[in-house]
C-alpha positions in Angstrom: -6.8 160.0 -67.5 -6.2 162.5 -70.3 -8.6 163.8 -72.9 -8.7 165.0 -76.5 -11.8 166.6 -78.0 -13.2 166.2 -81.5 -16.0 168.5 -82.7 -17.7 167.6 -85.9 -18.5 170.8 -87.9 -18.0 169.9 -91.6 -21.6 170.0 -92.9 -23.2 172.7 -94.9 -26.6 172.4 -93.2 -28.8 172.3 -96.3 -32.0 172.7 -94.3 -30.8 176.2 -93.1 -31.2 177.3 -96.8 -28.2 179.5 -96.4 -24.7 179.8 -98.0 -23.3 180.3 -94.5 -21.9 177.1 -92.8 -24.4 175.8 -90.3 -22.1 176.1 -87.3 -21.7 179.9 -88.0 -25.4 180.7 -87.6 -25.9 182.6 -84.4 -27.8 181.8 -81.3 -28.1 184.7 -78.8 -25.6 186.6 -81.0 -22.9 183.9 -80.8 -22.0 181.2 -83.4 -23.3 177.7 -82.6 -19.8 176.3 -82.7 -18.5 178.9 -80.2 -20.9 177.5 -77.5 -19.4 174.0 -77.9 -15.8 175.3 -77.9 -16.4 177.3 -74.7 -18.0 174.3 -73.0 -15.2 171.8 -73.8 -12.5 174.2 -72.6 -13.9 173.6 -69.1 -12.9 170.0 -69.5 -9.2 171.1 -69.8 -8.4 168.8 -72.6 -5.0 168.3 -74.1 -6.3 169.6 -77.4 -9.5 170.6 -79.2 -9.9 169.3 -82.8 -12.6 170.8 -85.0 -13.4 168.9 -88.2 -14.4 171.3 -91.0 -15.4 170.9 -94.6 -17.9 173.3 -96.2 -16.4 176.8 -96.4 -13.7 175.8 -93.9 -11.7 179.0 -94.3 -14.8 181.1 -93.4 -15.2 179.1 -90.2 -11.6 179.4 -89.2 -11.6 183.2 -89.6 -14.5 183.4 -87.1 -12.4 181.9 -84.3 -9.0 183.7 -84.4 -8.6 183.6 -80.6 -9.5 180.0 -79.9 -6.7 177.5 -79.6 -8.0 174.7 -81.7 -6.7 172.3 -84.4 -8.6 172.6 -87.6 -9.0 169.3 -89.4 -10.1 169.4 -93.0 -12.6 166.7 -94.2 -12.4 167.1 -97.9 -15.4 164.7 -98.5 -18.3 164.4 -96.2 -18.6 160.7 -95.9 -20.2 160.4 -92.5 -19.4 160.7 -88.8 -17.0 157.8 -88.8 -15.0 159.3 -91.7 -15.0 162.7 -90.0 -13.5 161.3 -86.7 -11.0 159.3 -88.6 -9.8 162.5 -90.3 -8.7 163.7 -86.8 -6.8 160.6 -85.6 -3.3 162.1 -86.2 -4.2 164.8 -83.6 -5.3 162.4 -80.8 -3.3 162.9 -77.7 -5.4 161.8 -74.7 -6.2 158.4 -73.4 -9.9 159.2 -74.1 -11.5 160.9 -77.1 -14.8 162.7 -76.7 -16.8 163.4 -79.8 -19.2 166.3 -80.0 -21.1 168.2 -82.6 -20.8 171.9 -83.6 -24.5 172.2 -84.1 -25.4 171.0 -80.6 -24.7 174.3 -78.8 -26.1 173.8 -75.3 -24.4 170.5 -74.4 -24.1 170.4 -70.6 -20.7 170.3 -68.9 -21.9 168.1 -66.0 -23.2 165.5 -68.5 -19.9 165.4 -70.3 -17.9 165.1 -67.1 -20.1 162.1 -65.9 -19.9 160.5 -69.4 -16.1 160.8 -69.3 -15.9 159.3 -65.9 -18.0 156.1 -66.7 -16.2 155.6 -70.0 -12.6 155.1 -68.9 -11.0 152.2 -70.7 -14.1 151.6 -72.9 -17.0 153.2 -74.8 -19.5 155.6 -73.3 -22.6 156.9 -75.1 -24.7 160.0 -74.0 -28.4 159.0 -74.5 -31.8 160.6 -73.9 -35.3 159.3 -73.6 -37.3 161.3 -76.0 -41.1 161.2 -76.2 -41.1 161.7 -80.0 -37.8 160.2 -81.2 -38.3 160.7 -84.9 -35.1 161.6 -86.7 -32.7 160.1 -84.1 -30.8 156.9 -84.0 -32.2 154.4 -81.5 -30.4 152.7 -78.7 -31.1 148.9 -79.0 -30.8 146.9 -75.9 -31.0 143.3 -74.8 -32.3 143.6 -71.2 -30.0 146.5 -69.9 -27.1 145.8 -72.2 -26.6 148.0 -75.3 -26.4 145.8 -78.4 -26.5 148.4 -81.1 -27.4 151.8 -82.4 -29.8 151.9 -85.4 -29.9 155.0 -87.5 -33.4 156.3 -88.2 -33.2 155.6 -91.9 -32.2 152.0 -91.2 -34.8 151.3 -88.5 -37.5 148.7 -88.8 -41.0 149.6 -87.8 -40.5 148.0 -84.3 -37.2 149.8 -83.8 -38.7 153.2 -84.6 -40.9 152.7 -81.5 -37.8 152.8 -79.2 -37.7 156.0 -77.2 -34.1 156.0 -76.0 -32.0 157.9 -78.6 -28.4 158.3 -79.4 -27.4 161.9 -79.0 -24.3 161.3 -81.1 -22.0 162.3 -78.2 -19.5 159.6 -77.3 -16.4 159.1 -75.1 -14.1 156.4 -76.3 -10.8 154.9 -75.3 -8.2 156.4 -77.7 -6.3 153.2 -78.6 -9.6 151.2 -79.1 -11.0 154.0 -81.3 -7.9 154.1 -83.5 -8.3 150.3 -84.0 -12.0 150.5 -84.8 -12.2 153.4 -87.1 -10.5 151.7 -90.1 -12.9 148.7 -89.7 -16.1 150.7 -90.1 -17.9 149.8 -93.4 -20.4 151.9 -95.4 -23.0 149.1 -95.9 -26.0 151.3 -95.3 -28.6 153.2 -97.3 -26.5 156.4 -97.3 -23.2 154.7 -98.1 -21.7 156.6 -95.2 -19.3 155.5 -92.5 -21.3 155.8 -89.2 -19.3 156.3 -86.0 -22.1 154.4 -84.3 -20.9 151.2 -85.9 -18.1 151.1 -83.3 -20.8 149.7 -80.9 -20.8 146.4 -82.8 -17.0 146.4 -82.9 -16.9 147.0 -79.1 -19.2 144.1 -78.6 -17.0 141.9 -80.8 -14.0 142.8 -78.6 -15.9 142.3 -75.4 -15.5 146.0 -74.5 -18.0 147.3 -71.9 -20.5 149.8 -73.4 -21.7 152.4 -70.9 -24.5 154.9 -71.2 -25.3 158.1 -69.4 -28.7 159.7 -69.8 -28.8 163.5 -70.3 -31.2 165.3 -67.9 -32.5 168.1 -70.2 -33.5 167.8 -73.8 -32.3 171.2 -74.8 -28.7 170.2 -73.9 -28.7 167.4 -76.6 -30.8 169.2 -79.2 -29.1 169.9 -82.5 -29.9 172.8 -84.8 -30.8 171.7 -88.3 -33.1 174.5 -89.6 -33.9 178.1 -88.9 -37.2 177.0 -87.3 -35.2 175.0 -84.7 -32.8 177.9 -84.3 -35.6 180.3 -83.5 -37.2 177.8 -81.1 -34.0 177.4 -79.2 -33.5 181.2 -79.1 -36.9 181.6 -77.5 -36.1 178.9 -74.8 -32.7 180.6 -74.0 -34.3 184.0 -73.8 -37.1 182.8 -71.5 -34.5 181.1 -69.2 -32.3 184.2 -69.0 -35.2 186.5 -68.2 -36.6 184.0 -65.6 -33.2 183.8 -63.9 -33.0 187.6 -63.7 -36.5 188.0 -62.4 -35.8 185.4 -59.7 -32.8 187.6 -58.7 -35.1 190.6 -58.3 -34.7 192.4 -61.6 -38.0 194.2 -62.6 -38.4 193.3 -66.3 -41.6 195.0 -67.4 -42.3 192.5 -70.3 -40.0 189.5 -70.6 -41.5 188.6 -74.0 -40.1 191.9 -75.3 -36.7 191.8 -73.7 -33.7 190.3 -75.6 -30.6 189.2 -73.8 -28.1 188.1 -76.4 -25.2 187.5 -74.1 -24.8 187.9 -70.4 -26.5 190.5 -68.2 -25.4 190.9 -64.6 -27.6 193.2 -62.5 -27.4 194.8 -59.0 -30.4 195.3 -56.8 -33.6 197.2 -57.8 -32.8 197.3 -61.5 -35.7 198.2 -63.8 -35.8 197.2 -67.5 -38.6 198.6 -69.7 -40.1 197.0 -72.8 -38.1 196.3 -76.0 -34.6 196.5 -74.6 -31.7 194.5 -76.2 -28.6 193.5 -74.3 -25.6 192.1 -76.2 -22.2 190.7 -75.1 -21.2 191.1 -71.4 -23.4 193.9 -69.9 -23.2 195.0 -66.2 -25.9 197.1 -64.5 -25.3 198.5 -61.0 -27.8 199.1 -58.3 -31.0 201.1 -59.0 -30.3 201.4 -62.7 -33.2 202.1 -64.9 -33.1 201.2 -68.6 -35.8 203.0 -70.7 -37.9 201.4 -73.4 -36.2 200.2 -76.6 -32.7 200.9 -75.5 -29.8 198.9 -76.9 -26.8 198.1 -74.6 -23.8 196.3 -76.0 -20.7 195.2 -74.0 -21.0 198.0 -71.5 -21.1 198.8 -67.8 -23.6 201.1 -66.3 -23.0 202.1 -62.6 -25.3 202.8 -59.7 -28.4 205.1 -59.8 -28.1 205.8 -63.5 -31.2 206.4 -65.6 -30.9 205.4 -69.3 -33.9 207.0 -71.0 -35.8 205.4 -73.9 -34.3 204.7 -77.3 -30.7 205.1 -76.2 -27.8 203.2 -77.7 -24.7 202.4 -75.6 -21.8 200.3 -77.0 -18.5 199.3 -75.4 -18.8 202.2 -72.9 -18.7 202.9 -69.2 -21.4 205.0 -67.7 -20.8 206.4 -64.2 -22.9 206.7 -61.1 -26.0 209.0 -61.1 -25.9 209.7 -64.8 -28.9 210.7 -67.0 -28.5 209.3 -70.5 -31.0 210.1 -73.3 -33.5 209.8 -74.6 -32.2 209.1 -78.0 -28.5 209.3 -76.9 -25.7 207.3 -78.5 -22.5 206.3 -76.6 -20.1 204.7 -79.1 -17.0 202.6 -78.2 -14.6 204.2 -75.8 -17.1 206.6 -74.1 -16.6 206.9 -70.4 -18.5 209.2 -68.1 -17.9 210.1 -64.4 -20.5 210.8 -61.7 -23.6 213.1 -62.2 -23.2 213.5 -66.0 -26.1 214.4 -68.2 -26.0 213.2 -71.8 -29.2 214.4 -73.5 -31.3 213.8 -76.6 -29.6 213.2 -79.9 -26.1 213.6 -78.3 -23.4 211.3 -79.6 -20.2 210.5 -77.6 -17.3 208.6 -79.1 -13.9 207.6 -77.6 -14.2 210.4 -75.0 -14.0 210.9 -71.3 -16.7 213.1 -69.7 -15.9 214.5 -66.3 -18.0 214.7 -63.1 -21.0 217.0 -63.3 -20.8 217.8 -67.0 -23.9 218.4 -69.1 -24.2 217.8 -72.9 -28.0 218.1 -73.2 -28.9 218.6 -76.8 -28.0 217.6 -80.4 -24.2 217.6 -80.0 -21.2 215.4 -81.1 -18.2 214.9 -78.9 -15.5 212.6 -80.3 -11.9 211.9 -79.4 -12.1 214.3 -76.5 -11.3 214.7 -72.8 -13.9 216.8 -71.1 -13.4 218.0 -67.5 -15.7 218.6 -64.6 -18.7 220.9 -64.5 -18.6 221.7 -68.2 -21.7 222.8 -70.1 -21.8 222.1 -73.8 -24.7 223.8 -75.5 -27.0 222.6 -78.2 -25.6 221.8 -81.6 -21.9 221.8 -80.7 -19.4 219.7 -82.5 -15.8 218.6 -81.8 -14.3 218.5 -85.3 -11.9 215.6 -84.7 -11.3 214.3 -88.3 -9.3 216.1 -91.0 -10.1 213.6 -93.7 -7.1 211.4 -92.9 -6.3 211.6 -89.1 -8.2 211.9 -85.9 -7.2 214.7 -83.5 -8.0 215.3 -79.8 -10.0 218.1 -78.1 -9.3 218.9 -74.5 -11.9 220.8 -72.6 -10.8 221.6 -69.0 -13.0 222.2 -65.9 -15.8 224.8 -65.6 -16.0 225.6 -69.4 -19.1 226.9 -71.0 -19.5 226.2 -74.7 -22.3 228.2 -76.3 -24.7 226.7 -78.7 -23.9 225.8 -82.3 -20.1 226.1 -81.8 -17.4 224.1 -83.6 -14.2 223.1 -81.8 -11.6 222.3 -84.5 -9.1 219.8 -83.1 -6.3 219.6 -82.1 -7.5 222.1 -79.5 -7.4 223.0 -75.8 -10.2 224.9 -74.2 -8.7 226.1 -70.9 -10.4 226.1 -67.5 -13.1 228.6 -67.0 -13.3 229.5 -70.7 -16.6 230.7 -72.2 -17.1 230.1 -75.9 -19.6 232.5 -77.5 -22.5 230.8 -79.3 -22.0 230.2 -83.0 -18.2 230.3 -82.8 -15.7 228.3 -84.8 -12.7 227.9 -82.5 -9.4 226.9 -84.1 -6.9 228.0 -81.5 -6.3 227.2 -77.8 -8.2 229.5 -75.6 -6.9 231.3 -72.5 -8.4 230.5 -69.1 -11.3 232.4 -67.6 -11.9 234.5 -70.8 -14.7 234.8 -73.3 -13.6 233.5 -76.8 -15.7 233.9 -79.9 -15.4 233.9 -83.6 -18.2 235.3 -85.7 -18.4 237.2 -89.0 -19.9 240.7 -89.0 -23.7 240.8 -89.0 -25.2 242.7 -91.9 -28.8 243.7 -92.6 -29.9 244.6 -96.2 -33.0 246.9 -96.1 -33.9 246.6 -99.8 -33.8 242.7 -100.0 -37.0 240.9 -100.8 -37.9 237.2 -100.3 -38.2 235.2 -103.5 -41.7 234.6 -104.7 -43.1 231.4 -106.0 -43.4 231.4 -109.8 
């Protein structure tokens, strides 16, 4: 048994009231379509085919690393027409059809649907208390005899609770035979994929159904109201899972996890924190209020104080970060480092025991162990065209309000006098300073307000 995947993603999504294609709208900071692609990869299909139409080039640019076939549907003439557009890419003995705006489809449901559908037609269904807007599964006793779209339902058919999720698994040869036979004799003048049910019955092909267990896994996103509602459900589940693992989240309603958050033991997260991408927190880590952590690792016993921003960085054991600190991509700190208020670190390594406590910028630098960088210091790493590196060796003391003009090496044991602009490499274990002569003018008077 082999499998090809078809994901329908051609629609504009008019109810989103946006120029952006619907499948590019983000749920927990990830495009809706990305969820579906990531899920079907677990099925190990022979290929993944994504049918696109509205702003197709914009969609393709969003997924440069995903190995998918992009199928252009120049006219949006219904689901049957969309799947037919992809027939030249069919490789497997089975074809599973999914939707780019149903992001949380469950892998177990798909695997079971595939299993029961071998050689025939399988439909993923759900019993919905309020089924308005969905096609209904019409049965005679237990046998499926048709799927009726909402717009074509009679009043009695609208009372059916079992709905069609739209997700199907179909024998490839049979699907290729049926697709050209679908007609558009309906109120929308569209080619419905669901019409293959009638064709399967005509050919005496067994129609199987599997009922999804959780409504959120079959729910599509058609409006920003629905997008926000699903966002809330995901956030609540992620927070609940972490709390069950022992994480102390002070206020789950004010904690946003927009990716994955892996925590060690005795982690504390204060109010208003946001986590994006893949974030790892070690044991006994404390994240202060309103901090924003993106794609970073923070190791054991580190205290991130309020209003700190950490992106694509590694923070070592026993660090104190913030408040109001910013670690930009490429920042790496070793053990027992202090990064204080209004300090910015970018693409730099900070050695064990180093302190940068106030109002400083360190960029494109390699800072050794037990270094003290005073308030208001800057590594001047950019000459207007190129970036240059600053090396600060072990046991250096940099006085307040100093500028280190790269490329530069501050040798071990150096002391830089406060207010200096250092442009040349310094000798080890010496005081280096650069200041203009101080002058006092006795006859000078302050300006007076006119």
